C-alpha positions, 0 to 999 in steps of 0.5 A: 500500500502506498504511503500517504506522502507518496499518494500526495506526491502523485497529485502535485503535477495536477495541482501545479498545472491547475495553479498555472491556469489560475496564474495565467488568468490572474495576469490577464485579468490584472492587465484587463482590469487595470487598462481596459477601464482607462481605455473606455473612459479616457477622453471623457469629460470629468475623467483624469481631473488631475491630468496624469494620464496619456491614454487615448480612449472612447470617453464613456462614463463610469457606469457604462464602463462598469457594465462592460467590465462585468461581462466576464462575471455575467458570463461566469454567473449565467453560463458556467453552471451550464458548462460545468454540468455539461463537463460532468456528462462529457467524455473528457473535461481535459479536451474541453479545457485545452481547446477553450483555453487555447482559443481564449489565449489567442483572443487575449493577445488580439484585444489590445490591438483592437483599440490601437487605431484610436488617434488623439483627434478621435479620443473621447468621441465614441461616435467616431470610433463605432467600428473600433468600439464594436470590435473591442466588445466582440473580442472581449465577448468571445475571450470571456466566453472561452474563459468561462468554458475553460474555467468550468472544465478546470474546476470539475477536473481539479476536484474530481481528480485530486483526493478530498483530503488534499482540497485545502492544500490544492485550493491554497496552492491554486490561489498562491499561483493566482496571487503570484500571477496578480503580483507579476501583473501588478509589478511588471505591467506598468513597465511593460505598458510603457514599452508597448501598451499590448505587452501586459496582455501578451504576457498573460496570453503567452502563459495561458497558451503554454499552460494549455500545451502542458495540460494537453501533453503532461496530464492524463485524465482518470477514468470514472470521474464523469458520468459518461467515462464510466468503464462498466455502466452502459446504462449510464452512457445511454441515459446521458447521451440524450442530455449531455448535449443540451446544457439546460437538461445537463444542469437539471440532471446535475442539480437533481444529484443534490438534496435540498439541504446540500443545495442550501449549504452551498448557497449559504457558503457563497452568500458569505463570499459574495458579501466578502468580495462585493467591494473588492471587485469594485476596487479591482475595476476602479483602483486605477481610476481611484489612483488617478482622481484621488491620489494623483497616481497615473495608470502606469504606476498605480498597479505597483501600489495595488500590487502590495495588496497581492503581497498579503494575498500571496503570503497567506494563501498557503498558510490559510490551507494549513491553518484550516486543516488545524483549526477548521475552515470556518474559524479561519474564514471568520478571521479573514473576513474580519481583516477585510472589514477593518481594512475597508474602514481604515482606507476611508481614513487616509490618503497617505501612501505608506498606511495604504500599503500596510492596509492593502497587505492586511486586506490581501491577507484576508482576501486569501481566505475568501478565495481559498476556503469557500470552494473546499467548504462547498465541496463538503456538501457534494454527494459524489465526485462525479458532480464536481463540475456542476458544484464547482461551476455553480458555486463559482457562479454564485460568487460572480453575482457580487461583481455583476451587481457591485461594479455597475453599482460602484460606477453609479455611486461614484458618478452620483457622489463624485467620490471614489472612497465610496468603494471602501464604505460599501466594502465595509458594510458588505463584509459586516453582513458576510460575517453574520451569514458565516456565523450561521453556517453549519458545515458537515464536518462540524456536525460530524465533530459534534456527533463524535463528541 
């Protein structure tokens, strides 16, 4: 019989590649969230009030910018449960992941070229840039579509392949890689942007493309991890052929595998996460705008300041999993969300760079728990491993609700109040609500411990 350590080592290549997938998209979203909102708003009346940006753009307002920037989360919320359910009924999650991820990497590389035709004379006049604007939106749409498909496939692949006893470690290391990706993006994108505006995007696209090659040629997908790659159940194969190509039937089939109590448990876990990341999603989108309009820092330098947030995230990603194994997932989750609340309150009280850096590091520490723990918490409610596609995708979709609502709402509040500190007021309020929800959650592992005692 293999030792536990050898068993753990067997799955490290899976965990590392799942982490590289997360890192590549962290680099991509770091560039997309920092620079695309600037391109959308530049040239508009009332934007760049301190005159620190040289970017050319479409000149649209913060609200419409917020709508556009939530496209990825809208797709995540609406479509990833459908894709996740379909991957549970597919013959190969890996094939879906590799194809969709490769197409997404190509579109990421194309996106910055779409707005390269904006001239100083046309900047801020969207009526003169209709074709360019349409092209940007279409490319973004398909980039996000393929991202949502690859994300669903990766989630089901990860949690159906790796043993449940390694979930905390796997989630910690995936988020660690994601934190490294964001850190790389924040600390290199400014330099790359000043060399050529497309380089931050191309860096992420290159990492994603290489990661897809590694998935294709390094990992083998185990049998028996989906409903349709069963080796000895012909009836299952026949039944699922009639529904595997219909996303809505696939979703209904997947949801029926869960009891009402299990569905409610997953919902409560992700309601807590929704509240915790509500303001942070707005901050990720409008951080560069906040820097330009409040701190007087240009969009090329601002990523370095925001990058300090991911230092805290990076430092606490792996300890989160270790501490959760020792003290319990819920206790560490409560600690992390409390740090987020206190940090949001503190950001309303200062404009000094050094205190902001310290606060960002502390909030990044708390944010690590929000990304590492909810998925392992949600998987406690899974009836079996074959439903991991729909579980992981649906849980992730619930988490996207916060961004779909928060980013446009933040845009409205910023326009109404003309105050970017609204970001931190809303964050503090939502974190407080999240703590109340978290307190009410009873995880199956907690109930088992109570029964044993």
